[in-house]
N, C-alpha and C positions, 0 to 999 in steps of 0.2 A: 786415460786419454787415448791410448792406442786403439781402443775399440771404436773411437769416433773418427779417426783419421781417414780410413778408406772411403766411407760414405761422403765425407765432406770434401775430399779430394775430387771425387767424381762430381759432386754438386758444384764445386767451384768451376770445374771444366765446363759443365753444362751451362751454368749461368753466364759465364764470360763468353762462351761460344755463342750462345743465343743473343748476347748483347753486342757483339762486335758490329760496328755500325754499318759497314757497307759491303765488304767483300770477305769471303771465307778464307782468303789467303792469310788473314790474321791468324787463323787457326791452323792452317796447313803449315805455316812457318814456325809455329810455336810448339815448344815441347811442354809436356805437362808440368814440369818443374818451373818453367818460366811463368806459366799461368798462375801457379800458386803464389808467386812473388808479387803479383800485381795488386796494388791497393788502390781502389777506385774511389771516386767521389761519393759522398753520402755518409761518411763516418769519419770520426777523428781517431778511432782505434786502429792501430796497426793490425791488419787482418791478413791472413793467408788462407789456404784451402781448409784449414781446420775450423774456420768460423766465417761464413759469408753472410752478408746482410740480406734483407728481404725486399729491398727497393729495386725497381727496374732501372737498369743502367745500360746504356750503349757505349761501347768502347771502339774507337777507331785508331789503330796503331799506325806507325810510320809507313810501313809497306802498303797498307791499304790506302793511305792518303796519296801515296805516289801513284797507285793504280787507278785511283778515281779520275785522274787527269785534270783535276781542278787546280787552279793557281792561286786561289785565295779562300779565306774562310767564308766569305759571303756566298760563294758558289756552293761550298760544302754544306752549309746550313740550310740554304733555301731549297735544296733537294731532299732534305730530311723529312720524312713523313710526319714526324712529331712536331715540326715547325708549322706555323700558320700565319694568319693575318697579324700584322704588326712587325713582321720581319721586313726590314727595308734595306735598301742599298743605294749605290750611286745611280742605278737605273732609273731614269726619269727624274733624277735629282737636280732640278733646274734652279734658276736663281730665286724662285719663290719658296724653296725649301729653307728651313731655318737651321739645317745641319748638313750643309753641302759637303760632299766628298766623304761622308761617313757611311757606315753600315752597322746593322744590329740584328740580333736574333730574337725571335719571339716564340717560345715554346707554347704549344696548345692554343695559339692565337690569343693569348691573354694580354699581349702587349710586351714590347721590348723592356719596359720598366718592371715587368713581373718575372723576368728571367735574370738570374744572377750569373754574371760571367766572372770567373776566377782565373788567375794565372798561377800555376803551381799551388793551388789551394788557397790563394790569397786574393783579396780584393785589389783592384787597381783604380786609378782615377777615372771618373766618368768623362765623357766627351765635353769639351769646353763649350760647345754649342748644343743646346737642347733641340730635339726634333719636335715639330708641331708646337713650338714655343715652350712647352712645359715638360716634355718627356725626356728625362735624363736617362742615359744609357752608356754602356761601354762600347766604344767604337772598335769593332773587331778588325777594322783596317789598320789599327795600330799594332797588330801582332802579325808578323810575317809567317806565312805557312811553312817556310823552310826551317823555322826555328821550333816547330811543334813536333814533339815526339809522339804524343798521344792526345786524342780528343776524348773526353769523357762527358757524357750527357746523362744527367740524373733526371728522369722524367717523373718527378714527384716533388711535392713541396718539402722544403728542408730548412725552414726558419729556425727550428730547434737546434740545428747544427750550425747554420751560417748567418742567421739573423735576417735583416730586411732584404726584400726583393726576391727571395727564393720561393716565390708563390707557385709558379708553374713548373719550376725546375731549376737546375743548375748546370752550367756549362763550365767545365774545368779544362784549361789548356795546359797540358804538361809539356814543359820545354825539354829539348834535348840536352843531355849532360853526360859526363864521364866518357866523352868521345876521345879516341886516341888515333892520331894520324891526320889525314887531310882528305877532304872530299869537295869536289866542284861539280855543280849542276847547272846546266844551261837548257832553256827551253824557249821555243818560239812557236806561236800559233796565230792563225788568222781566220777570219770569216770575210764575207764579201764587204769590202770597204773598211775593215777593222782588223787590228793586229795587237798582240800582246807579246812581251818578251820578259824573261826573268833570268837572273843570274844569282847564284848563291854559293857561298864557300863556308865550309866548316873545318875548323882546325882544333885539335886537342892534344894535350900532352899530359902524361901521367908522371907524377913524382912519387917519392916514397910517402904513401898515405895521403896523396893529394891529386887533384886534377884541375886543369883549366881548360874550358871549352869556349871557343870564340866562333860566333856565327855572324856572317855578313850576308845581307839579302838585298837585292835590288829588283824592282818590278816596274814596268812601264807599259801603258796601253794607250792607243790612239783614241780619237773621238769617233763616235758613231752617231750621225745625225738622223733624225726621224725621217727625213726625206730620202734616206738611203734604203728604206724598207717600204715595200709597196703598200700603199693605202694608209700609212701611219703618219704622213707628213702634213696632215691637214686637220683643222678643227671642224670642218664641214664633212661629216660622215654620212650625209643623207644619201649619197650615191651608193653606199653599201648597206643601206637599210637602217642607218643610225640617225643621229640628231645633227642639226647645224648649230655648233657651239661657237660660231664666229663672234668676235667681240663687237659691242656697240661703240667702242672707242676706236674710231676708224682713221684712215688715211687715204683719201680726204676725210675730213671730220664732219661734225654736225654743229649747228649754231642756233642760238636762241635770239630771235628778233625782239625789238622793243615791245612788240605786241604780245609777247609771251609765247608765240608759236615757235616750235623747234623744227628746223628743216635741215636736210643733208646738204653738203656742199654741192653747188651746181654742177661740178665736174665729177660727181660720184658716178662710177660705172653703173650701168643699169642693173647688172646682176648682183650688185652689192647695196643697192638703194632699197630700203624697206619702207620709204615714205616719210619716216621720221628721223632715221639715222643712217649713216653709211657704215656698214659692217666691215670688219677686217679679219683676215685669216692669219692668226698668230702661230698656227701649227708648224709651218716650215722653219721656224726659229728654234724649235725644241731639240734637245739632245736625248737620245736613248741612253748613251753612255758617254760621260765627259772624259776627256783625256786626263790621265793621272800618272803620277810617278811617286814611288815609295822606296825609301832606303832605310834599312834598319841594321843596327849593330847590337849584338848581345854578348855578354861575357858572364859565364857561370863558373864558379870555382868553389872548391872546398879543400881544407887541409886539417890534419889532426894537430891540435895544440898539445894535448896530452893523450894518454891511453884511453881516456873516457870522455874527452871533450873535443868536438870538431867545430871549426869555424867555417861558415858558408856565406856566399854572397851571390847576388844576381844584379847585374847592371844592364839596363836596356835603353837604347836611344833609337828613336824612330822619327824620320822626317818625311812628311807626305805633302805633295802638292796636287792640286786639282783645279778645275775650272767649273764654272756654272754659267749658264746662259739662258736668257729669257727674251721674249719679244721686246721691241722698243717701248719706251715709256708710255703708258696709257694715262690720259688726263681726262678729268671730268669737271663738273661744276664746282667741286670743292677747291679746285686750284684757283678759282676766281679770276680766270684769264678773260680778257676782252680784246676787241679790235675796234679802234676808233673809225669813224666814218671817213676820215681823210687818209687812211692807210692806202698806199698806192695800189695795193692788190685787192682791196675790199670790193667784192662784186655786188654787195647789197646796198652800198651807198649810205649806210647808216651804222651807228655803233651796234655791234653784236657781241654777245657773250659766247665764249667757246664752251659748248655743252659736252661734246665728246670729241677727243682728238688723240692722235698718237704720233710722236716724233720719230717716224720711221727714218727720216733723213739723218738722224743722229746715230742710227745703228742699234744693234741689239744691246741690251743691258748684260754686262758680263762681270763676273767676279773671278778674281784669282784667290785661291785659298791655300794657305800654308799652315800645317799643323806640326807641332813638335811635341813628342811624348818622351818623358824621361822617368825612369823607374829604377830605384835602388833598394835592394834588400840586403841587410847584413844581420847575421845571427849566429847563435851558438846552439849546438845540440849535443846531447850526451846520454849516458845511461848510468843508473845506480841500481844495482841488483836486477830485479825484473821490471824496472821502470825506466821509461825513456822520457826525456824532457827536451823542450825546444823553446828558445826565446829569440825574438827577432824584432827589428825596427825597420819600417819601410817608409820611403818617401816617394810619392808618385805624383806626376804633374802632366797636364795636357794643356797646351797653349795653341790657340788658333787665331790667325789673322786673315781677315777677308777684305780685300782691297779692290777698288775699281777706279781706273784713271779716266782722264777726259776723252780718251779715244774709245772708251767702252760703253758709251751710250747713256751716261748718267746726267740727266737734264735737271737743272734747277729752275723752278717756276718763276722766281723773281728775276733771274737773268733772262729767261725767255720773254717775260713781259716787257722788260727793258728793250730788247731787240725788236719786239713787235711795235712798241711805241715809237721807236726810232725809224720804223719803216724798213728795217734791214731783214727781218724774218718774215717770210710769207707763209701763213698757215693755211692758205687756200690752194685747192687744185691738186694736192698731193705732189707738189714739186720738190725737187732736191735743192735745198738752200746751199749757198756757198760754204766752203769749208771754214772760212774765217768766221762766218756767223755761227756755225755749229760749234766752233771752238769757244765762242763767246757765251754760249748758253749751257755748256757742259761743265762738270766739276769732277773732283776726285773725292773718294769716300774711303773710310777705314772703319772696320768693325773688329773689335778685339775681345777674345774670350779666354778665360783661364779657369782651370779646375785643379784643385790640389787635394791630396790625401796624405795624411801622416798617421801611421798606426804603430802600436806597440802590442805585442802579444806574447803570452806564455802558455804553453800547453804541456800536460803531463799525461802519459798513458802507460798502462801496464797491467799485470795480473794482480787482481785484488784478493781473490779467495778461491781455494780449490774445493770443489764439491764432488759428490759421487757422479754427477753428470758431466763434469768438466770444470775448467777454470773460468771464473767470472772475471772479465776484463773491464777496466774503467778508463775513461779519458775525461779530463777536466781542464779548464783553462780560463784565462782572463784576457780581455782585449780592450784597448782604448784607441779611438779614432778621432781625428779632426778632419772635417770636410769643409771645403770652401769652393765657391763657384761665383764667377762674375761674367757678365756679357755686356760690353759697352759699345753701343752703336755710335755712329758719327753724329755729331750735334746737328748736322744739317737735316737728319731725320727728325730729331727732336724739335727742331724749329719749323717742321712742316713744309720743307722746301723740296723734298724728294717724294715722288708719287709712284704708285704701282708696285712697290716692293715692301714686304713686311719688315717692320722695324721691331727689334727685340731688345729689351733691356732687363737685366737681372743682376742681383747681388744678394748672396746669403751665405751663412756659415753655421756650423753646428759641431758639437762634440758628442761622442757616444761612448758609454762605458758598458761593457758586456761581460757576462760570466755564463759558462755552460758546463754541463756534466752529461756523460753518456755511460751507460752500462751495457755490456754484452753478456747475457746470462744463458748458459746452456741448461736445458730442462730435461727431465726424463722423457722417454718415448721419442727421442730424436727431435725435440723442439728446441729452437734457439730464439731467444727473446732479446730485443734491443729496446732500451728505454733511454730517452734523452730529454733534456729541458734546457732552455736558454732564457736569460734575463737581459734585456736591453734597456738602457736609460738614455734618452735623447734630451739634449739641452733645450730643444725648441717645443716638442709636443708632449713629452712625458715618457713613461716607461711601459713596457709590455713583457709578458712572460708567455712562452710558447713550448708546449710539450710535444713529444712524438713517441710512438710505440710501433715496433715492427715485430712480426712473428714469422718464423720460417719453420716448416715441418718437413723433414726428410722422410717421406713415407717408406721408400725403399731405394735401391740403387738406381732406379729409372724414373722416379717420380718424386717431386717435391711441390709443396704448396706454400704460397707466401701472401702476406697481408701487411699493410702499413696504414697508419693513421697519424695525422699531425695537424696542428694549427700553424698559421703563419701570419705575416704582416708585411706591408710595404709602407715605409715612412714616406710622408709627403716629400716630393722631390725639392731640391734646393730652388729649382726654377719655379715650382708651384708656390713656394712660400715667399721667395724674394723677388718675384717678377715685378719689374717696373712697368709703366704703361707701355704695352706692346701690342702690335697689330697682327691680325691674321686675316687673310683674304679668303672669302668663301663665295661660291657661285649660288645664287638663288634668285627667285623672282619677287620683287617688291609688290605683293598682291594688293596691299592697301593703296599704294601709289598708282598701280595699274588701273584701279577702279576710278581714279581721278583723271589720269592722263595716260593715254595709250603709249606715250613715249617711254614710260617706266615699265612696260610689260616685257621688255627683253630680259632674258636671264643675264645677269651681270655679276662680276665679282665685287662684293661689298666688303668694307672694312669692319672687322669686329675688334674692339679694343678690350684687352684683358689686363688685369693687374693681379699681383700675388695676394694670397690670403694666408696671413700668419696664424689663423685660428683653425686650420685644417686638422682633422684627426687622421691617424694612420688607417690605412685600409687593412681589414682583417680577412683571413682566409682559413678554410678547412679543406683538407684533401685526404683521400684514401685510395688505396689500390688493392685489388685482389687478383692473384695470379697463380698460374700453374706452370711448372717447368717439367717437361717430359722428354725422355730419351727412349723412343720406341725401338730404335735400332742403334747398333754401334755406329758412332760418328754422325748420328742424326740428333738434332736438338730442336725442340719446339717449345715456344713459350707463348702464353696467352694471358693478357692482363686486362682487367676492367679498371678504369681510373675515373676519378671524379674530383673536381676542384670547384669550390664556391668562394667567391670574393665579395665581401660586403664593404659598405662605405666607400665605394669606388669614387675616386676623385675625377671630376670631369669638368670640361669647359662647356658652359651652357649659355645659350642666347635665344633659342627659339621661343620660349615662353615670354621672354622680354620683348621680342618683336611683337608677339600677339597682344601683349598688354599695353605697350607704349608707342608703337610705330604708327598708330592711327591718330596720334596727337602731334600737331605741328610744334607745339611748345615743349615737348618732352625733352628732358635733359639726358635720358637714357638713349633715346633714338634721335639722332641729330639729322636734320634735313636742311636743305637750302631754302631760300625764300621762295614761296610758291610763285609759279608763272601765271600771269594774268589774273583770272578769277579762281584759279585752283585753290583748294583748301590745304593741300599738301605739296611740299616741295620735293625736289630730288633727294632720295635717301643717300646719306654720306657715310654714316657709321652707327654702330650699335655698341654700347658698353656692356660687355658680357660679364659673367661671373665664373669663378673657380670654386667649386663647393664639393663636399661629400654628398653625393646624390644617388649614385648608381649602385648596381649589384650585377655581377655576372657569374654564371656557373656553367661549367663545361664538363661533359662526360663522354667517354668513348671506349673503344677497344683497340689494343695493340696486339698484333700477331707477328711473331718472328719465327722463321723457319730456316734452319741451316743444315745442310747435308754435305759433308766434305769427304775427301779421300775416296771418291767413287772411281774405280778403274774404268778407263775408257780409251780404246785405241792405243794402248801402250802408255798412256799418261794418266793423270789424276784430274778428276772433275769435281768442282765445288759449286754448290747451288745455294742461293740465299734469297729470302723474301722478307721485307719489312713493310707491314701494312698498318695503317691507322684509319679507323672508322670514327668519325665524329658523330656521336649519337645525338648530342644536344649541346647547344650553346645559347643559353637563355640570358638575355640582358634586360635588366630593369633600369629604365632611364626616364628622365623627365619628359613629359609631353611638350611638344612645341607650342601647344595652344593654351597650356595652363601649368600650374606648379604641381599637378598630379603626376603620378608615376604610371608607367605602362611597361608590361612585360612582353618581350618579343623573343622568338626562337630564331637564331641566326643560322643554324645548321642547314646547309643546302642553299642559303641565301648568298648574296653578293660577297665575294672574297672568302666564303666559308664552305669550300667543297666538303662533302661528307666522306669522300674516299680519296686517300692518297697512298701510293705505294711505290716502292723501288725494289727492283729485282736484279740479280746478277748471276751470271754463269762464268766460271773461271776454269780453264783447262791448261794444264802445264805438261809439257813433254820435253824431256832432255833440257836444252837451253832455251826453249821457247815457252812463252806464256801468252795466252789469249784471254781477253775478257770482253763480255758483252753485258751492258747494263741497260735497264729500262727504268724510266722515271715517269710516273703517272700522276696527274692532277685531275680529279674528277670534275664533272660538270656542276654548275651552280646557277642560280637564277640571276638574271641581269637586272640592271637599273633599280636600285633600292628606293629611288624617288621617281616614280613612273611619270609624273607630270613635271618634274624638275622645278618645283616651286619652293624648294628648301625644306619641305616637311617630309620625313621618311614615311613611306606607306607600303613597304614590302610585305607587311603582315596583313594588309587588306586588299592588295592588288597582286595579281600574278603577271609577271613579265616573261619575256622569252628566256630561253636557256642558253647560257654560255657553254659551248661544247667542251668535252674533256680534252686534255692535252697530253699526248704520249710522245716521248722522245727516246731515241736509242743512241747509246754510246758504245764505241768499239775501241779496243786498245790491243796492240801487240807489243811484246817485250822480248828482247834478246839478251841473254846473259852469258853468251859463249866467249866473249872477249875478256881477257884478263883485267880484272878490276874495273870493268865498265859495264853499264847497263844502258841499252838503247831502247827508246819507246817511241811508238808512232800511234796516234789515235785520232778519233773524231768525236766531238760532242754534237748531238743532234745530227747524226750522220745522214738522215733522210731529209734534212733541211725543212723540217716542219715549221710552218708559220703559226703564230699564236692564234687561237680562235677569236673570231670577231666578237666584240662586245659593244653595246651602245654606250656603256659607261655609267659613272655615277654623277656626271655633270659637274664634278669638282676637280679631282686630280686625274681621273681617267676620261680623257676627252678625245682620244685619237684612235679609237677602234679596238683597243685591247686593254686588259687589266694588268697594269705594270707590276703590281705587288705579287701576282701569281704566275705570270707567263713571260718568258724571256724571248724577245724578238730578234736576238742576235743571229739566229740561223745556224747553219752548219759551221762548226769551228774545228779546223784541222790543226793538229799540233805535233811537234816532235820534241823529244827530250833526251839529253845525254847526261849521265852521272858517272863520274870517274873518281875512284878512290885510290889514294896512294899514301 
């Protein structure tokens, strides 16, 4: 074994150096021995410098997290070049979202449900509310950044090790432990009209063969409205070269006369009168960032029970509050509202139906969201000879409550009709009705969600067999999990009394039994082979087996080559299986209706109704990676990897082909329309019943480049340089055509929300008690408007739109460590106050002149932080 130690010690240093996520201080502060002791995500075998695996891993340690200047995991991950479309956050998370106040990470743009998030190597409960109705994910807002010791990102499929969801990669959040003493950190930062503040405390005590670490964290941020950023507070972007996405549900409204003719309110302002409807700008009501408050408490402990057995525990409690806001309630013909001829304010003198209207006088629709997360892990670990074992039980729960009271704009249509009939509510002229009348038409709402995870696991790893090339190591284990999720909307939604807000209902449960085995095999000529396999049996859809093989070749002291291959899977989410009748709002043009009546030619948000499908199959995937790790100079590391992921039987919500097939039929049960006006053959479109099926396929490939050069002497100090770059070579998606049940293949690389180039770079210089850092974050350009005519049919593969410009921001930070037990930091994120590049948008979620999933409109954010240890 001795002849293998030097080369693998060097390789361990090179791989981990090239993998450290953001700043070279990770390496400057670490000694070689500390690097050898790090065991990163991607393997169940306890590894050190003598045997490293061949999968690409990024590691961000505690010091690098502090120097990044970010205050939550959302900011950390959205700047990672390996992240992509599907990473979402509270930015733009308004009342129409189905997962308000939450955040998720999506590696490679494959979706947040294709990235497995672990805490200390274990699964945690998913968010109680799914995003986009059916996307289950782990809410990273439930884990305070102050509690994280290390972030590990495995940029490769790993279902053979971890099971479902590890399709595009794995994020492992390693919590702080074995702390002794006390530490208090305070930080405050602000941008124009916005501020954040955080306070954390860590306390730890060592006993004889034991430790208890307690972490308390509190974070609070104010709200940032869209009107506080130039150009972003309106849905009418025509003045900037964009589209006018103002709503046909206006204030004043539009009415249908007995003759079948639809006309705007006589008092509709000229600039909002289209001839058929009175449009309304809902943009000023939107929030870029909602106010939020998060408080967390973690306790981690361990103690020796005997010489060979240790008891360990983790207890985490997190309470989050947030708000969501949307424009006042939009109403249309499906509400079946009318105004009699004898209404005192009726300007038409005859009974009219309310075709489009918005209760602006009742105010914005607002949600208050409270989420409580509880996690407890209790276990035993020990060793027998050359073998280590660990057994644990975990209980994890996430509960969310979403409430709206009578002062928060929630209008009931039956109560509104009663007040109109009584002559109390005036729906004409865009007037402000009396407070007593508003109180009579509004209501309170409650939505409750709950997610639970119970798991039991046993793992064993150790040396299996000594060979002439080294020791063969093995890990094996068993796991049993029970998962439950429910989402219960207010019955007023179910009764059809609330309009303009998506209603979600879901309930499902399952149990999973798994077994895995992994071998680390040293081979002649400095080859190291890892083989792994995992069997998972699900109570709802069946079983699956997934293998993995990794190969590492240490050519010499400065060069190594690596390759990995594996299959993976993603089980249908509990929401996709157990979804009750739920609604999603999508903007498109009713082209069939438009041919009959020009009133229907406006782009409007229509309701798509989805229900769960218990017959779904698991999504299957295959991934591989080829890479090189090179150390051309001392203290310089370079890694280059080519990666590829293919995902088949992709589960998707589809409705486009159903519109094409059924929405030209007034009597269709799939496409529901109002009674036609006058002699029209089609009425106003109200809803389409969609499907959730295994229909799609997506494959992505690209190149990752990491360059690290640290310990460079400069002006009496040390300079460290780092570059992380990802090139998206291809992102091909096979999906159902909107015009038929046929499939179509499209390449998304360079298209909307899929920039081909993303990189981050940093330079760190330390001198005496001073440390300075400059960071650059780059998001490349991509094509605008995936639906160039905004008719609801994607056409980016046949039409070329304008280009959304690249976005480069600069971060600066200075730290002073000269005070005893104290570190002071001052920094700025986006120091040059760069505004997000203009985008026409997708006509659905991006309506305000920028792409919210890619670009942060917060602007220059200046912060200060103090950490004191005693």
